[in-house]
MMTF fields as JSON, N, C-alpha, C and O atoms, coordinates in Angstrom:
{
  "mmtfVersion": "1.0.0",
  "mmtfProducer": "UNKNOWN",
  "numBonds": 299,
  "numAtoms": 300,
  "numGroups": 75,
  "numChains": 1,
  "numModels": 1,
  "chainsPerModel": [1],
  "groupsPerChain": [75],
  "chainIdList": ["A"],
  "bondAtomList": [4, 2, 8, 6, 12, 10, 16, 14, 20, 18, 24, 22, 28, 26, 32, 30, 36, 34, 40, 38, 44, 42, 48, 46, 52, 50, 56, 54, 60, 58, 64, 62, 68, 66, 72, 70, 76, 74, 80, 78, 84, 82, 88, 86, 92, 90, 96, 94, 100, 98, 104, 102, 108, 106, 112, 110, 116, 114, 120, 118, 124, 122, 128, 126, 132, 130, 136, 134, 140, 138, 144, 142, 148, 146, 152, 150, 156, 154, 160, 158, 164, 162, 168, 166, 172, 170, 176, 174, 180, 178, 184, 182, 188, 186, 192, 190, 196, 194, 200, 198, 204, 202, 208, 206, 212, 210, 216, 214, 220, 218, 224, 222, 228, 226, 232, 230, 236, 234, 240, 238, 244, 242, 248, 246, 252, 250, 256, 254, 260, 258, 264, 262, 268, 266, 272, 270, 276, 274, 280, 278, 284, 282, 288, 286, 292, 290, 296, 294],
  "bondOrderList": [1, 1, 1, 1, 1, 1, 1, 1, 1, 1, 1, 1, 1, 1, 1, 1, 1, 1, 1, 1, 1, 1, 1, 1, 1, 1, 1, 1, 1, 1, 1, 1, 1, 1, 1, 1, 1, 1, 1, 1, 1, 1, 1, 1, 1, 1, 1, 1, 1, 1, 1, 1, 1, 1, 1, 1, 1, 1, 1, 1, 1, 1, 1, 1, 1, 1, 1, 1, 1, 1, 1, 1, 1, 1],
  "groupList": [{"groupName": "MET", "atomNameList": ["N", "CA", "C", "O"], "elementList": ["N", "C", "C", "O"], "formalChargeList": [0, 0, 0, 0], "bondAtomList": [1, 0, 2, 1, 3, 2], "bondOrderList": [1, 1, 2], "singleLetterCode": "M", "chemCompType": "L-PEPTIDE LINKING"}, {"groupName": "PRO", "atomNameList": ["N", "CA", "C", "O"], "elementList": ["N", "C", "C", "O"], "formalChargeList": [0, 0, 0, 0], "bondAtomList": [1, 0, 2, 1, 3, 2], "bondOrderList": [1, 1, 2], "singleLetterCode": "P", "chemCompType": "L-PEPTIDE LINKING"}, {"groupName": "VAL", "atomNameList": ["N", "CA", "C", "O"], "elementList": ["N", "C", "C", "O"], "formalChargeList": [0, 0, 0, 0], "bondAtomList": [1, 0, 2, 1, 3, 2], "bondOrderList": [1, 1, 2], "singleLetterCode": "V", "chemCompType": "L-PEPTIDE LINKING"}, {"groupName": "ALA", "atomNameList": ["N", "CA", "C", "O"], "elementList": ["N", "C", "C", "O"], "formalChargeList": [0, 0, 0, 0], "bondAtomList": [1, 0, 2, 1, 3, 2], "bondOrderList": [1, 1, 2], "singleLetterCode": "A", "chemCompType": "L-PEPTIDE LINKING"}, {"groupName": "LYS", "atomNameList": ["N", "CA", "C", "O"], "elementList": ["N", "C", "C", "O"], "formalChargeList": [0, 0, 0, 0], "bondAtomList": [1, 0, 2, 1, 3, 2], "bondOrderList": [1, 1, 2], "singleLetterCode": "K", "chemCompType": "L-PEPTIDE LINKING"}, {"groupName": "ASP", "atomNameList": ["N", "CA", "C", "O"], "elementList": ["N", "C", "C", "O"], "formalChargeList": [0, 0, 0, 0], "bondAtomList": [1, 0, 2, 1, 3, 2], "bondOrderList": [1, 1, 2], "singleLetterCode": "D", "chemCompType": "L-PEPTIDE LINKING"}, {"groupName": "PHE", "atomNameList": ["N", "CA", "C", "O"], "elementList": ["N", "C", "C", "O"], "formalChargeList": [0, 0, 0, 0], "bondAtomList": [1, 0, 2, 1, 3, 2], "bondOrderList": [1, 1, 2], "singleLetterCode": "F", "chemCompType": "L-PEPTIDE LINKING"}, {"groupName": "GLN", "atomNameList": ["N", "CA", "C", "O"], "elementList": ["N", "C", "C", "O"], "formalChargeList": [0, 0, 0, 0], "bondAtomList": [1, 0, 2, 1, 3, 2], "bondOrderList": [1, 1, 2], "singleLetterCode": "Q", "chemCompType": "L-PEPTIDE LINKING"}, {"groupName": "HIS", "atomNameList": ["N", "CA", "C", "O"], "elementList": ["N", "C", "C", "O"], "formalChargeList": [0, 0, 0, 0], "bondAtomList": [1, 0, 2, 1, 3, 2], "bondOrderList": [1, 1, 2], "singleLetterCode": "H", "chemCompType": "L-PEPTIDE LINKING"}, {"groupName": "ASN", "atomNameList": ["N", "CA", "C", "O"], "elementList": ["N", "C", "C", "O"], "formalChargeList": [0, 0, 0, 0], "bondAtomList": [1, 0, 2, 1, 3, 2], "bondOrderList": [1, 1, 2], "singleLetterCode": "N", "chemCompType": "L-PEPTIDE LINKING"}, {"groupName": "LEU", "atomNameList": ["N", "CA", "C", "O"], "elementList": ["N", "C", "C", "O"], "formalChargeList": [0, 0, 0, 0], "bondAtomList": [1, 0, 2, 1, 3, 2], "bondOrderList": [1, 1, 2], "singleLetterCode": "L", "chemCompType": "L-PEPTIDE LINKING"}, {"groupName": "TYR", "atomNameList": ["N", "CA", "C", "O"], "elementList": ["N", "C", "C", "O"], "formalChargeList": [0, 0, 0, 0], "bondAtomList": [1, 0, 2, 1, 3, 2], "bondOrderList": [1, 1, 2], "singleLetterCode": "Y", "chemCompType": "L-PEPTIDE LINKING"}, {"groupName": "SER", "atomNameList": ["N", "CA", "C", "O"], "elementList": ["N", "C", "C", "O"], "formalChargeList": [0, 0, 0, 0], "bondAtomList": [1, 0, 2, 1, 3, 2], "bondOrderList": [1, 1, 2], "singleLetterCode": "S", "chemCompType": "L-PEPTIDE LINKING"}, {"groupName": "GLY", "atomNameList": ["N", "CA", "C", "O"], "elementList": ["N", "C", "C", "O"], "formalChargeList": [0, 0, 0, 0], "bondAtomList": [1, 0, 2, 1, 3, 2], "bondOrderList": [1, 1, 2], "singleLetterCode": "G", "chemCompType": "PEPTIDE LINKING"}, {"groupName": "ILE", "atomNameList": ["N", "CA", "C", "O"], "elementList": ["N", "C", "C", "O"], "formalChargeList": [0, 0, 0, 0], "bondAtomList": [1, 0, 2, 1, 3, 2], "bondOrderList": [1, 1, 2], "singleLetterCode": "I", "chemCompType": "L-PEPTIDE LINKING"}, {"groupName": "ARG", "atomNameList": ["N", "CA", "C", "O"], "elementList": ["N", "C", "C", "O"], "formalChargeList": [0, 0, 0, 0], "bondAtomList": [1, 0, 2, 1, 3, 2], "bondOrderList": [1, 1, 2], "singleLetterCode": "R", "chemCompType": "L-PEPTIDE LINKING"}, {"groupName": "THR", "atomNameList": ["N", "CA", "C", "O"], "elementList": ["N", "C", "C", "O"], "formalChargeList": [0, 0, 0, 0], "bondAtomList": [1, 0, 2, 1, 3, 2], "bondOrderList": [1, 1, 2], "singleLetterCode": "T", "chemCompType": "L-PEPTIDE LINKING"}, {"groupName": "GLU", "atomNameList": ["N", "CA", "C", "O"], "elementList": ["N", "C", "C", "O"], "formalChargeList": [0, 0, 0, 0], "bondAtomList": [1, 0, 2, 1, 3, 2], "bondOrderList": [1, 1, 2], "singleLetterCode": "E", "chemCompType": "L-PEPTIDE LINKING"}],
  "groupTypeList": [0, 1, 2, 3, 4, 5, 6, 3, 4, 7, 8, 9, 10, 9, 11, 2, 10, 10, 12, 5, 3, 12, 8, 4, 2, 3, 12, 3, 11, 13, 2, 10, 0, 1, 14, 13, 10, 3, 12, 15, 2, 16, 6, 2, 14, 5, 15, 17, 13, 14, 14, 15, 11, 14, 5, 9, 4, 2, 9, 2, 15, 16, 8, 13, 3, 5, 10, 17, 4, 2, 10, 3, 13, 0, 4],
  "groupIdList": [1, 2, 3, 4, 5, 6, 7, 8, 9, 10, 11, 12, 13, 14, 15, 16, 17, 18, 19, 20, 21, 22, 23, 24, 25, 26, 27, 28, 29, 30, 31, 32, 33, 34, 35, 36, 37, 38, 39, 40, 41, 42, 43, 44, 45, 46, 47, 48, 49, 50, 51, 52, 53, 54, 55, 56, 57, 58, 59, 60, 61, 62, 63, 64, 65, 66, 67, 68, 69, 70, 71, 72, 73, 74, 75],
  "secStructList": [7, 7, 2, 2, 2, 2, 2, 2, 2, 2, 6, 6, 7, 7, 1, 7, 7, 7, 7, 7, 6, 6, 7, 2, 2, 2, 2, 2, 6, 6, 7, 5, 7, 6, 6, 1, 7, 5, 7, 7, 7, 7, 5, 7, 7, 7, 6, 6, 6, 7, 7, 7, 7, 5, 7, 1, 1, 7, 7, 4, 4, 4, 6, 6, 2, 2, 2, 2, 2, 2, 6, 6, 1, 7, 7],
  "xCoordList": [1.049, -0.148, 1.247, 2.381, 0.541, 1.625, 1.257, 0.147, 2.579, 3.182, 1.544, 1.132, 0.972, -0.608, -1.256, -1.4, -1.708, -2.855, -2.756, -3.513, -1.41, -0.919, -1.563, -2.665, -0.511, -0.741, -2.434, -2.756, -3.244, -4.793, -5.953, -6.699, -5.489, -5.863, -5.364, -6.085, -4.615, -4.156, -4.446, -5.325, -4.61, -5.55, -7.437, -7.941, -7.754, -9.131, -9.862, -11.019, -8.432, -8.735, -9.629, -9.192, -11.323, -11.959, -12.139, -13.308, -10.921, -9.741, -8.467, -7.746, -8.637, -7.054, -6.289, -6.621, -5.063, -4.277, -2.76, -2.017, -2.234, -0.729, 1.075, 1.996, 0.727, 2.528, 3.204, 2.634, 3.892, 4.398, 6.464, 7.315, 6.781, 7.715, 8.461, 9.692, 7.788, 8.606, 8.828, 9.448, 8.487, 8.23, 7.242, 7.396, 6.474, 5.447, 5.063, 5.372, 3.972, 3.316, 3.31, 2.781, 5.019, 5.578, 6.261, 6.598, 6.446, 6.958, 5.712, 5.68, 4.735, 4.072, 2.718, 1.916, 2.894, 3.031, 3.391, 2.739, 4.686, 6.068, 6.267, 6.195, 6.684, 6.252, 8.078, 8.584, 8.523, 9.421, 11.11, 11.712, 11.631, 12.724, 14.131, 14.479, 14.972, 16.534, 17.022, 18.102, 16.31, 17.175, 16.267, 16.514, 14.774, 15.038, 13.344, 12.558, 13.65, 11.966, 11.246, 11.438, 9.72, 9.206, 8.438, 8.37, 7.891, 7.454, 6.719, 5.742, 6.33, 4.969, 3.956, 3.736, 2.819, 2.127, 0.923, 1.034, -0.168, -1.983, -2.286, -2.229, -2.599, -4.228, -4.346, -3.629, -6.031, -7.651, -9.148, -10.154, -8.681, -9.324, -10.649, -11.145, -10.989, -12.535, -12.597, -12.155, -13.466, -14.077, -13.773, -13.505, -13.862, -13.522, -12.46, -12.008, -11.615, -9.548, -9.56, -8.984, -10.321, -10.267, -9.428, -10.049, -8.239, -7.797, -8.675, -8.439, -9.348, -10.32, -9.712, -10.258, -8.18, -7.807, -6.457, -6.277, -4.781, -3.679, -3.271, -3.48, -2.57, -1.408, -0.349, -0.328, 0.366, 1.741, 2.802, 4.001, 1.636, 2.474, 1.935, 1.433, 2.22, 1.399, 2.145, 3.37, 1.215, 1.528, 1.076, -0.134, 2.779, 2.557, 1.184, 0.268, 1.402, 0.929, -1.391, -2.093, -1.693, -3.028, -3.623, -4.719, -2.487, -2.923, -3.855, -4.084, -4.429, -6.085, -6.469, -6.335, -6.927, -8.234, -8.495, -9.524, -7.092, -7.094, -7.743, -8.377, -7.792, -8.426, -10.356, -11.395, -9.47, -11.106, -12.253, -13.282, -11.449, -12.825, -12.511, -13.412, -11.359, -11.495, -12.717, -13.701, -12.316, -13.673, -14.73, -15.556, -14.988, -16.35, -17.044, -18.191, -16.32, -16.224, -16.327, -16.216, -16.406, -17.209, -18.66, -19.617, -18.67, -19.36, -20.643, -21.516],
  "yCoordList": [-0.968, -0.248, 1.077, 1.107, 1.89, 3.463, 4.248, 4.278, 4.827, 5.48, 6.75, 6.831, 7.297, 8.041, 7.254, 7.348, 6.283, 5.806, 5.529, 6.046, 4.433, 4.968, 5.728, 5.609, 6.714, 7.665, 8.798, 9.747, 8.194, 8.456, 7.878, 8.415, 6.163, 5.319, 5.828, 6.569, 5.602, 5.82, 6.854, 6.646, 8.314, 8.967, 9.263, 10.324, 8.489, 9.243, 9.327, 9.102, 9.868, 10.402, 10.542, 10.041, 11.552, 11.605, 11.822, 12.054, 11.872, 12.681, 11.842, 11.043, 12.712, 12.432, 13.231, 14.337, 12.6, 12.643, 12.891, 12.531, 13.075, 12.798, 12.408, 12.826, 11.2, 11.797, 11.964, 12.073, 11.934, 12.84, 12.12, 13.004, 11.214, 11.254, 11.042, 11.051, 10.868, 11.054, 13.104, 13.407, 13.896, 15.097, 15.674, 16.757, 14.892, 15.657, 16.836, 18.014, 16.051, 17.056, 19.224, 20.328, 17.906, 19.451, 20.553, 21.678, 19.645, 20.393, 21.143, 22.074, 19.811, 21.159, 22.237, 22.946, 21.951, 23.021, 23.918, 24.845, 23.891, 25.086, 25.725, 26.802, 23.522, 24.164, 23.247, 23.114, 22.765, 23.069, 23.439, 24.253, 23.153, 23.643, 23.448, 22.3, 24.098, 24.239, 23.084, 22.655, 22.482, 20.954, 19.885, 18.817, 20.237, 18.836, 18.022, 17.089, 19.476, 19.556, 20.088, 21.301, 19.519, 21.225, 22.066, 21.623, 23.332, 23.739, 23.78, 24.308, 23.607, 22.967, 23.723, 24.295, 24.109, 24.801, 23.837, 22.667, 24.636, 23.8, 23.736, 24.773, 22.805, 23.299, 22.293, 21.381, 22.9, 22.557, 22.628, 23.338, 21.619, 20.864, 20.787, 20.41, 21.435, 19.651, 19.586, 19.81, 19.034, 17.363, 17.904, 17.482, 18.853, 19.265, 19.727, 20.631, 19.316, 19.834, 21.457, 22.355, 21.513, 23.814, 24.031, 24.225, 24.056, 25.37, 25.293, 24.39, 25.823, 26.732, 28.139, 29.051, 27.309, 27.679, 27.234, 26.11, 28.141, 28.351, 29.253, 30.456, 28.242, 28.255, 28.993, 29.855, 28.853, 29.271, 29.404, 29.609, 29.135, 30.39, 29.746, 30.183, 27.761, 26.896, 27.433, 27.547, 27.79, 27.391, 26.416, 26.204, 24.757, 23.868, 24.085, 23.294, 25.044, 24.84, 25.159, 24.874, 25.546, 25.992, 25.79, 26.266, 24.577, 25.517, 24.013, 23.601, 23.129, 22.224, 23.283, 23.637, 23.873, 24.975, 25.729, 25.874, 26.167, 26.833, 26.372, 27.222, 25.34, 24.896, 24.08, 23.679, 24.369, 23.588, 25.075, 25.01, 26.46, 27.516, 27.764, 28.341, 27.4, 27.696, 27.082, 27.541, 25.454, 24.457, 25.045, 24.136, 25.762, 25.84, 26.768, 26.705, 27.295, 28.621, 28.143, 29.149, 27.607, 26.615, 26.055, 26.246, 25.341, 24.826, 25.526, 25.068],
  "zCoordList": [0.433, -0.333, -0.342, 0.135, -1.024, -1.539, 0.156, 0.689, 0.729, 2.16, 2.005, 3.162, 1.433, 0.993, 1.892, 3.111, 0.905, 1.103, 3.106, 3.927, 3.443, 4.744, 5.642, 6.177, 5.747, 6.387, 6.183, 6.899, 4.908, 4.696, 5.996, 6.815, 5.515, 6.889, 8.219, 8.887, 8.481, 10.35, 10.29, 11.126, 9.99, 10.725, 9.893, 9.524, 9.876, 9.205, 8.023, 7.668, 7.337, 6.917, 5.325, 4.289, 5.435, 4.49, 3.473, 3.167, 2.234, 0.967, 0.743, 1.341, -0.931, -1.413, -0.703, -0.277, -0.532, -0.753, -1.714, -0.8, -2.329, -2.501, -2.109, -1.408, -3.225, -2.571, -4.464, -5.55, -4.257, -5.029, -5.207, -5.115, -5.347, -5.427, -6.715, -6.74, -7.687, -9.093, -9.366, -10.385, -8.761, -8.741, -10.114, -10.679, -10.363, -12.042, -11.192, -11.374, -9.753, -10.228, -9.583, -9.713, -8.488, -7.832, -8.634, -8.267, -10.43, -11.078, -12.474, -13.279, -11.947, -13.202, -12.438, -13.046, -10.386, -10.271, -10.009, -9.529, -10.283, -10.163, -8.284, -7.69, -7.784, -6.613, -5.86, -4.746, -7.596, -7.288, -6.515, -7.215, -5.704, -5.34, -5.66, -5.383, -6.101, -6.701, -6.267, -6.673, -5.431, -4.391, -4.382, -3.822, -5.239, -5.446, -4.394, -4.563, -3.04, -2.891, -2.809, -2.887, -2.565, -3.055, -1.79, -0.644, -2.216, -1.369, -0.307, -0.838, 1.056, 1.187, 1.116, 2.184, -0.195, -0.069, -0.742, -1.108, -0.783, -0.195, -1.364, -2.023, -1.834, -3.92, -3.063, -2.652, -2.8, -2.495, -4.055, -4.069, -5.111, -6.409, -5.679, -4.618, -7.006, -7.543, -7.868, -8.994, -7.301, -9.195, -10.344, -11.469, -9.873, -13.063, -12.661, -13.363, -11.382, -11.919, -11.617, -12.23, -10.587, -10.798, -9.696, -8.651, -9.612, -8.372, -7.252, -6.449, -7.097, -6.23, -4.414, -3.794, -4.363, -3.342, -3.194, -3.663, -2.34, -2.864, -1.531, -1.373, -0.535, 0.416, 0.559, 1.437, -0.002, -0.184, 0.604, 0.413, 2.181, 3.55, 4.58, 5.615, 3.867, 5.464, 6.605, 6.653, 7.622, 9.389, 9.559, 9.48, 10.11, 10.162, 11.597, 11.824, 12.144, 13.507, 13.61, 14.581, 12.771, 11.868, 10.783, 10.485, 9.648, 8.883, 8.871, 7.734, 10.063, 9.983, 9.599, 8.428, 10.35, 11.296, 9.869, 9.209, 9.652, 7.957, 6.937, 6.311, 6.576, 5.843, 5.975, 5.451, 7.219, 7.665, 7.067, 6.395, 7.722, 7.247, 5.639, 5.031, 4.901, 3.589, 3.176, 2.597, 3.785, 2.556, 3.867, 3.948, 4.582, 5.381, 3.969, 3.526, 3.672, 3.097, 1.51, 0.808, 1.152, -0.395, -0.148, -0.898, 1.007, 0.32, 0.175, -0.563]
}
């Protein structure tokens, strides 16, 4: 089972997580840094594939609550 699925199952997450070991997605979204790591950026993408929100200044301490507010505002 891929790491993202293990993590989602362990934490009872009901949404899809992306694991990007090849860095293809990070490159496509412009968040791959020259050192080969992706910047910590969150994209909220709807079912039609439209990016509805980008957080490129993620605060790891408040990120969960921050996203809950964003998602609640989208309903």
